[in-house]
Steps between C-alpha positions, in 0.01 A plus 500: 500500500505382140816527283349768284404711805858469627637614163267800491613599856858470418455696179339783710797504729737521197309801367526670833875439529564609141322824568708579808828377333709501810834330463459287811178350369641382165620160636152451649343594166699240316407239753133580445536479121672166531217374721241621253679318220519170697139518600384569146674189377293296742185582303444224256528602133417286198792453265483579129525213259692464177470244233764421237343208301186324392371152573180366327441858367498647853771746635695329778563727796825362629648801683377699794633847567528657845262800514748697725849450345422339157711193557401206279430148624398165339139397559482161667862503599541830703187500708605733781282660763733801494714634220861383571645823361287769677291325755155586352215265625374322190129400472480141364118457459502578123787264413288189461290658220799627313 
C-alpha cells in the first residue's frame, strides 16, 4: 500500500467516525488524525525559496522555507532531509539549480 492510499483510507475512517460522533470513538478519531498528519509529512515537498540580495545582477536565493510550517532556513547551511520544526520531508532535487 502506498502512503497516499493509506492516507485516503484513514480519511475515510475519520469521516465515518465523525458522522457517528460517539464519545468512545473520539480518542480513536484523534489517533487517526495524528496518523494522517504524520503520513502526509512523509510525502516530499519542494521548499519555497526567498532571495534578499543580488550578485552580478542576479537575485541570490539564500533562504528556503518549509512548505508545511513556513520556517526559514539558510540555503547551503541548513540542508535537512526533514524540517527540524515540523518533520515535513523536504525534496532536495531543485536545490542545486537554485
